C-alpha positions in Angstrom: -51.5 0.2 29.5 -51.4 1.3 25.9 -50.1 -1.4 23.5 -49.0 -0.7 19.9 -47.6 -4.1 18.9 -49.5 -7.4 19.3 -47.3 -10.5 19.0 -49.2 -13.8 18.4 -48.0 -17.3 18.8 -49.2 -19.4 15.8 -49.8 -23.1 16.6 -52.7 -23.7 19.1 -53.2 -20.0 19.3 -54.3 -18.8 15.8 -53.8 -22.0 13.7 -55.6 -25.0 15.0 -52.6 -27.3 15.2 -54.5 -30.2 16.9 -57.4 -30.1 14.4 -55.3 -29.9 11.4 -52.8 -32.5 12.6 -55.5 -35.0 13.4 -57.2 -34.5 10.0 -53.8 -35.2 8.4 -53.2 -38.3 10.4 -56.6 -39.6 9.5 -55.7 -39.2 5.9 -52.4 -40.9 6.3 -53.9 -43.8 8.1 -56.4 -44.4 5.3 -54.1 -43.7 2.3 -51.3 -46.0 3.6 -53.6 -48.8 4.8 -52.0 -48.7 8.2 -54.6 -51.1 9.7 -53.0 -53.8 7.5 -49.6 -52.8 8.9 -50.7 -53.4 12.5 -52.0 -50.0 13.6 -55.5 -50.7 15.0 -57.2 -47.4 14.1 -56.6 -43.7 13.2 -57.6 -42.8 16.8 -54.8 -45.1 18.1 -52.3 -43.6 15.6 -53.2 -40.1 16.7 -53.0 -40.9 20.4 -49.5 -42.4 20.1 -48.2 -39.8 17.6 -49.3 -36.9 19.8 -47.5 -38.4 22.8 -44.3 -39.1 20.8 -44.4 -35.7 19.1 -44.9 -33.8 22.3 -41.8 -35.5 23.8 -39.7 -34.8 20.6 -40.7 -31.1 20.6 -39.6 -30.8 24.3 -36.2 -32.2 23.4 -35.9 -29.9 20.4 -36.9 -26.9 22.5 -34.2 -27.8 25.0 -31.6 -28.0 22.2 -31.2 -31.8 22.7 -32.1 -32.8 19.1 -32.1 -31.0 15.8 -35.3 -30.7 13.7 -34.0 -33.2 11.1 -33.7 -35.9 13.8 -37.1 -35.1 15.2 -38.8 -35.3 11.9 -37.2 -38.8 11.2 -37.8 -40.3 14.6 -41.3 -39.2 15.5 -43.0 -41.5 13.0 -40.4 -44.2 13.4 -41.1 -44.3 17.2 -44.8 -44.0 16.7 -44.9 -47.1 14.4 -42.5 -49.0 16.7 -45.1 -48.6 19.5 -47.4 -50.8 17.4 -44.6 -53.3 16.7 -44.1 -51.9 13.1 -40.5 -51.6 12.2 -40.7 -50.2 8.7 -38.2 -47.3 8.4 -39.2 -46.7 4.8 -42.9 -46.4 5.8 -42.0 -44.1 8.7 -40.0 -41.8 6.3 -42.9 -41.7 3.9 -45.4 -40.8 6.6 -43.0 -38.1 7.9 -42.5 -36.6 4.5 -46.2 -36.6 3.6 -47.3 -35.3 7.0 -45.0 -32.3 6.5 -46.4 -31.8 3.0 -50.1 -32.0 3.9 -50.5 -30.7 7.4 -49.3 -27.1 6.9 -51.7 -26.8 4.0 -54.7 -27.3 6.3 -56.7 -24.1 6.9 -58.5 -24.6 10.2 -58.1 -21.7 12.6 -59.0 -21.5 16.3 -62.6 -20.4 16.8 -62.9 -16.6 16.5 -59.3 -16.1 15.6 -59.9 -14.6 12.1 -62.7 -12.3 13.4 -60.4 -10.9 16.1 -57.6 -10.3 13.6 -60.1 -8.4 11.4 -61.0 -6.2 14.4 -57.5 -5.4 15.6 -55.9 -5.0 12.1 -55.2 -1.3 11.5 -55.5 -0.4 15.2 -52.2 -2.3 16.1 -49.1 -3.6 14.4 -49.5 -7.4 14.3 -46.7 -9.9 14.4 -46.0 -13.6 14.9 -43.4 -15.2 17.2 -43.3 -18.9 16.8 -41.1 -21.9 17.6 -42.1 -23.5 14.4 -39.9 -23.9 11.3 -39.6 -21.2 8.6 -40.8 -23.2 5.6 -43.7 -24.9 7.5 -45.0 -21.8 9.3 -45.1 -19.8 6.2 -47.2 -22.4 4.4 -49.6 -22.4 7.4 -50.1 -18.7 7.3 -50.7 -18.6 3.6 -53.0 -21.7 3.5 -55.2 -20.3 6.3 -55.4 -16.9 4.6 -53.9 -14.8 7.4 -50.3 -14.1 6.1 -51.2 -10.6 5.1 -52.3 -9.6 8.6 -48.7 -9.6 10.0 -45.8 -7.2 9.5 -43.1 -9.4 11.0 -43.1 -13.2 11.3 -40.3 -14.3 13.5 -39.5 -18.0 13.9 -37.1 -19.6 16.3 -34.9 -20.5 13.3 -34.6 -16.9 12.2 -34.0 -15.7 15.8 -31.4 -18.4 16.6 -33.3 -19.2 19.8 -36.7 -20.6 20.7 -39.2 -19.2 23.2 -38.8 -18.8 26.2 -35.2 -17.8 25.4 -35.0 -14.0 25.9 -33.0 -13.7 22.6 -36.1 -14.3 20.5 -37.9 -11.5 22.2 -35.0 -9.2 21.8 -34.8 -10.0 18.2 -38.5 -9.3 17.9 -38.0 -5.8 19.3 -35.1 -5.2 16.9 -37.0 -6.3 13.8 -40.2 -4.3 14.7 -38.7 -1.2 16.3 -41.0 -1.7 19.3 -40.2 -1.2 22.9 -41.0 -3.5 25.8 -43.8 -1.3 27.0 -45.4 -1.3 23.5 -45.7 -5.0 23.3 -48.3 -7.6 24.2 -47.5 -11.3 23.7 -50.5 -13.5 23.1 -50.2 -17.3 23.2 -51.4 -20.6 24.6 -48.3 -21.9 26.3 -47.6 -20.8 29.8 -44.0 -22.1 29.7 -42.8 -20.7 26.4 -45.1 -17.8 25.5 -46.0 -16.4 29.0 -42.8 -17.1 30.9 -40.7 -16.1 28.0 -42.5 -12.7 27.5 -42.6 -12.1 31.2 -38.9 -12.6 31.6 -38.3 -10.3 28.7 -40.3 -7.6 30.4 -43.4 -7.8 28.2 -47.0 -7.9 29.2 -48.8 -11.2 28.2 -52.2 -12.6 27.4 -52.6 -16.3 28.1 -55.1 -17.7 25.6 -56.2 -20.6 27.8 -58.8 -22.3 25.7 -57.4 -25.7 26.4 -55.4 -25.3 29.6 -55.5 -23.9 33.1 -55.0 -20.1 33.0 -51.5 -19.0 34.0 -52.0 -17.1 37.3 -48.8 -15.1 36.6 -50.0 -13.8 33.2 -50.8 -10.2 32.9 -54.2 -11.1 31.3 -56.0 -14.4 30.8 -58.7 -15.2 28.2 -60.5 -18.4 27.1 -62.1 -17.1 23.9 -60.9 -14.6 21.3 -63.7 -12.1 21.8 -62.4 -11.5 25.3 -59.2 -10.0 23.8 -61.3 -7.3 22.1 -62.8 -6.3 25.5 -59.3 -6.3 27.0 -57.9 -4.0 24.3 -60.9 -1.7 24.5 
């Protein structure tokens, strides 16, 4: 199969969401003396926040809550798990997390090297369920914004992955056809199933998950993509 357009997911695929988020949470724990508020450690904060945030994102993806509600509630609920009912503190943490985290520059191992190798050989794009203002900062802070011709967020498309509308919008914006496209991402439910249902081939980047048996291709490290593309 000859591909001309490579579409990458951003979080957990190119940009190391987990590493950058945890670094931010460590900073917030220290800067706001959360131990004195009743949060035992930064590790405890991270564990609870990640659980709460995962649930909130699932609700957002299903259209059950808007992003504004998610941003308010995720730190409020996290603190509540520790018996801390300080809405002002929760609001401050939420605001500072959004300011700091996207400015972290850590990428997944090998991601930049692969982008350097495929740049010029293919048209490169982003399809992400993240928010416009946040994802743009991540791309610039990590130094990879210039690699991509089109950056399509779920906000711009009016629908999140795996909704077929975001993939249709990607074709419209790039002038690609289904047969030209390869979707590369870490999430079997959004990236792989969404692209598959849209008629695209897919690469499951399964560095931290079980490989999707239904994916067209499966890799666990970025250098495997180079072998796949030839």
